SEMIDO-396748 format. One record per residue (C-alpha): residue number from 0; residue in one letter; x negated, y negated, z negated. Coordinates in nm, 4 decimals. Layout:
# SEMIDO-396748
+-----+------+----------+----------+----------+
:  nr : rest :       xx :       yy :       zz :
+-----+------+----------+----------+----------+
: NUM :    a :        X :        Y :        Z :
...
+-----+------+----------+----------+----------+
END
This chain:
# SEMIDO-396748
+-----+------+----------+----------+----------+
:  nr : rest :       xx :       yy :       zz :
+-----+------+----------+----------+----------+
:   0 :    m :  -2.2065 :  -2.9837 :  -2.3960 :
:   1 :    a :  -2.2114 :  -3.2482 :  -2.6612 :
:   2 :    s :  -2.4819 :  -3.2644 :  -2.9185 :
:   3 :    e :  -2.3410 :  -3.2769 :  -3.2652 :
:   4 :    s :  -2.6695 :  -3.3205 :  -3.4458 :
:   5 :    g :  -2.6879 :  -3.6908 :  -3.3639 :
:   6 :    h :  -3.0079 :  -3.6746 :  -3.1614 :
:   7 :    g :  -2.8319 :  -3.7570 :  -2.8314 :
:   8 :    h :  -2.9132 :  -4.0489 :  -2.6057 :
:   9 :    a :  -2.8183 :  -4.3997 :  -2.7117 :
:  10 :    v :  -2.5506 :  -4.5860 :  -2.5168 :
:  11 :    p :  -2.7195 :  -4.8004 :  -2.2475 :
:  12 :    s :  -2.7032 :  -5.1773 :  -2.2939 :
:  13 :    w :  -2.5177 :  -5.2250 :  -1.9653 :
:  14 :    f :  -2.2393 :  -4.9799 :  -2.0513 :
:  15 :    v :  -1.8944 :  -5.1300 :  -2.0983 :
:  16 :    s :  -1.6217 :  -4.9295 :  -2.2612 :
:  17 :    p :  -1.2983 :  -4.8828 :  -2.0670 :
:  18 :    g :  -1.0534 :  -5.1657 :  -2.1245 :
:  19 :    e :  -1.3231 :  -5.4199 :  -2.2184 :
:  20 :    s :  -1.4397 :  -5.7127 :  -2.0051 :
:  21 :    d :  -1.7831 :  -5.7082 :  -1.8477 :
:  22 :    s :  -1.9259 :  -6.0560 :  -1.9015 :
:  23 :    f :  -2.2533 :  -5.9727 :  -1.7244 :
:  24 :    a :  -2.0631 :  -5.8793 :  -1.4053 :
:  25 :    w :  -1.8661 :  -6.2060 :  -1.4155 :
:  26 :    l :  -2.1875 :  -6.4022 :  -1.4749 :
:  27 :    s :  -2.3569 :  -6.2235 :  -1.1841 :
:  28 :    l :  -2.0603 :  -6.2907 :  -0.9572 :
:  29 :    a :  -2.0612 :  -6.6613 :  -1.0494 :
:  30 :    f :  -2.4370 :  -6.6807 :  -0.9870 :
:  31 :    l :  -2.3976 :  -6.5109 :  -0.6473 :
:  32 :    l :  -2.1217 :  -6.7511 :  -0.5421 :
:  33 :    l :  -2.3267 :  -7.0523 :  -0.6574 :
:  34 :    a :  -2.6298 :  -6.9236 :  -0.4674 :
:  35 :    i :  -2.4271 :  -6.8848 :  -0.1459 :
:  36 :    y :  -2.2765 :  -7.2309 :  -0.1982 :
:  37 :    g :  -2.6261 :  -7.3745 :  -0.2494 :
:  38 :    v :  -2.7546 :  -7.2162 :   0.0720 :
:  39 :    v :  -2.4594 :  -7.3534 :   0.2689 :
:  40 :    v :  -2.5046 :  -7.7043 :   0.1183 :
:  41 :    l :  -2.8767 :  -7.7025 :   0.1971 :
:  42 :    y :  -2.8061 :  -7.5826 :   0.5494 :
:  43 :    a :  -2.5421 :  -7.8533 :   0.5986 :
:  44 :    a :  -2.7887 :  -8.1211 :   0.4864 :
:  45 :    f :  -3.0523 :  -7.9835 :   0.7217 :
:  46 :    d :  -2.7996 :  -7.9612 :   1.0055 :
:  47 :    r :  -2.6981 :  -8.3263 :   0.9566 :
:  48 :    w :  -3.0638 :  -8.4276 :   0.9557 :
:  49 :    a :  -3.1360 :  -8.2209 :   1.2700 :
:  50 :    e :  -2.8317 :  -8.3670 :   1.4456 :
:  51 :    h :  -2.9414 :  -8.7193 :   1.3536 :
:  52 :    q :  -3.2927 :  -8.6513 :   1.4815 :
:  53 :    s :  -3.1630 :  -8.5037 :   1.8073 :
:  54 :    k :  -2.9546 :  -8.8055 :   1.9135 :
:  55 :    g :  -3.0317 :  -8.8871 :   2.2732 :
:  56 :    t :  -3.2131 :  -8.5608 :   2.3427 :
:  57 :    p :  -3.0973 :  -8.3063 :   2.5978 :
:  58 :    l :  -3.0371 :  -8.0352 :   2.3316 :
:  59 :    a :  -2.8295 :  -8.2300 :   2.0797 :
:  60 :    k :  -2.5651 :  -7.9560 :   2.0441 :
:  61 :    t :  -2.7691 :  -7.6471 :   2.1288 :
:  62 :    i :  -3.0165 :  -7.6734 :   1.8423 :
:  63 :    p :  -2.7506 :  -7.7011 :   1.5669 :
:  64 :    t :  -2.5639 :  -7.4098 :   1.7298 :
:  65 :    m :  -2.8758 :  -7.1961 :   1.7220 :
:  66 :    l :  -2.9346 :  -7.2917 :   1.3578 :
:  67 :    t :  -2.5783 :  -7.1894 :   1.2709 :
:  68 :    i :  -2.6211 :  -6.8526 :   1.4401 :
:  69 :    a :  -2.9507 :  -6.7986 :   1.2573 :
:  70 :    l :  -2.7840 :  -6.8802 :   0.9242 :
:  71 :    l :  -2.5016 :  -6.6364 :   0.9961 :
:  72 :    y :  -2.7497 :  -6.3606 :   1.0769 :
:  73 :    e :  -2.9379 :  -6.4342 :   0.7524 :
:  74 :    i :  -2.6359 :  -6.4336 :   0.5224 :
:  75 :    f :  -2.3961 :  -6.1849 :   0.6803 :
:  76 :    p :  -2.4676 :  -5.8449 :   0.8330 :
:  77 :    l :  -2.3812 :  -5.9270 :   1.1932 :
:  78 :    g :  -2.5484 :  -5.6191 :   1.3380 :
:  79 :    h :  -2.2137 :  -5.4663 :   1.4291 :
:  80 :    f :  -2.1280 :  -5.7612 :   1.6576 :
:  81 :    n :  -2.2246 :  -5.7501 :   2.0209 :
:  82 :    i :  -2.5258 :  -5.9641 :   2.1125 :
:  83 :    l :  -2.3108 :  -6.1364 :   2.3765 :
:  84 :    l :  -2.1188 :  -6.3252 :   2.1051 :
:  85 :    p :  -2.4100 :  -6.5444 :   1.9865 :
:  86 :    l :  -2.5489 :  -6.5665 :   2.3400 :
:  87 :    s :  -2.2185 :  -6.7000 :   2.4698 :
:  88 :    a :  -2.2082 :  -6.9601 :   2.1903 :
:  89 :    i :  -2.5601 :  -7.0733 :   2.2825 :
:  90 :    l :  -2.4719 :  -7.0873 :   2.6533 :
:  91 :    i :  -2.1591 :  -7.2914 :   2.5828 :
:  92 :    a :  -2.3664 :  -7.5387 :   2.3790 :
:  93 :    l :  -2.6270 :  -7.5538 :   2.6566 :
:  94 :    m :  -2.3594 :  -7.6281 :   2.9166 :
:  95 :    a :  -2.2060 :  -7.8973 :   2.6944 :
:  96 :    d :  -2.5484 :  -8.0591 :   2.6511 :
:  97 :    w :  -2.6264 :  -8.0292 :   3.0207 :
:  98 :    s :  -2.2987 :  -8.1878 :   3.1295 :
:  99 :    r :  -2.3195 :  -8.4639 :   2.8657 :
: 100 :    f :  -2.6793 :  -8.5431 :   2.9588 :
: 101 :    h :  -2.6094 :  -8.5563 :   3.3332 :
: 102 :    l :  -2.2818 :  -8.7481 :   3.3013 :
: 103 :    e :  -2.4495 :  -9.0166 :   3.0904 :
: 104 :    r :  -2.7356 :  -9.0343 :   3.3374 :
: 105 :    e :  -2.4990 :  -9.0734 :   3.6346 :
: 106 :    a :  -2.2890 :  -9.3379 :   3.4582 :
: 107 :    s :  -2.5945 :  -9.5472 :   3.3756 :
: 108 :    a :  -2.7366 :  -9.5167 :   3.7286 :
: 109 :    g :  -2.4709 :  -9.7447 :   3.8728 :
: 110 :    p :  -2.3074 :  -9.6977 :   4.2110 :
: 111 :    s :  -2.3817 :  -9.3754 :   4.3908 :
: 112 :    p :  -2.5646 :  -9.3706 :   4.7266 :
: 113 :    t :  -2.2368 :  -9.2870 :   4.9007 :
: 114 :    g :  -2.0979 :  -9.6256 :   4.8018 :
: 115 :    e :  -1.8499 :  -9.4997 :   4.5438 :
: 116 :    e :  -1.7999 :  -9.7064 :   4.2329 :
: 117 :    p :  -1.8779 :  -9.5455 :   3.8971 :
: 118 :    p :  -1.5752 :  -9.4795 :   3.6744 :
: 119 :    l :  -1.4594 :  -9.7762 :   3.4698 :
: 120 :    t :  -1.5208 :  -9.7878 :   3.0974 :
: 121 :    v :  -1.2641 :  -9.8962 :   2.8407 :
: 122 :    e :  -1.4199 : -10.2424 :   2.8132 :
: 123 :    q :  -1.3897 : -10.2945 :   3.1897 :
: 124 :    t :  -1.0252 : -10.1881 :   3.2130 :
: 125 :    v :  -0.8873 : -10.4061 :   2.9316 :
: 126 :    p :  -0.8441 : -10.7695 :   3.0444 :
: 127 :    e :  -0.9833 : -11.0363 :   2.8182 :
: 128 :    e :  -0.7436 : -11.2569 :   2.6286 :
: 129 :    p :  -0.7473 : -11.6243 :   2.7226 :
: 130 :    k :  -0.9364 : -11.8397 :   2.4780 :
: 131 :    n :  -0.7735 : -12.1565 :   2.3508 :
: 132 :    v :  -1.0137 : -12.4420 :   2.2970 :
+-----+------+----------+----------+----------+
END
């Protein structure tokens, strides 16, 4: 029932009549998108710094992968994904780090005890050009 005496409730400040534009909603949406963009930019800067600091360490790819997974769990509701998805990404990064670390170690060790030569590098396979004096 409508009150005709004029003592009804005032229209709330957030109410928007049908057919009108809601500037507060657009402002909130822009602020939300800028906040998400800011978080991603800050994470990217931190990821670059962490990658630079981890050069030459055994976990050069695993740590940034774990940071990416942590960021995804913070921003997006990933509870409906199986736990095996992030675990497999971490295991893949661990295997990539393990193989890279051991391949570099074997290449720098020189010839193996079995007498096999280490694989040639690009500099060793390209013949030098003769120098004219």
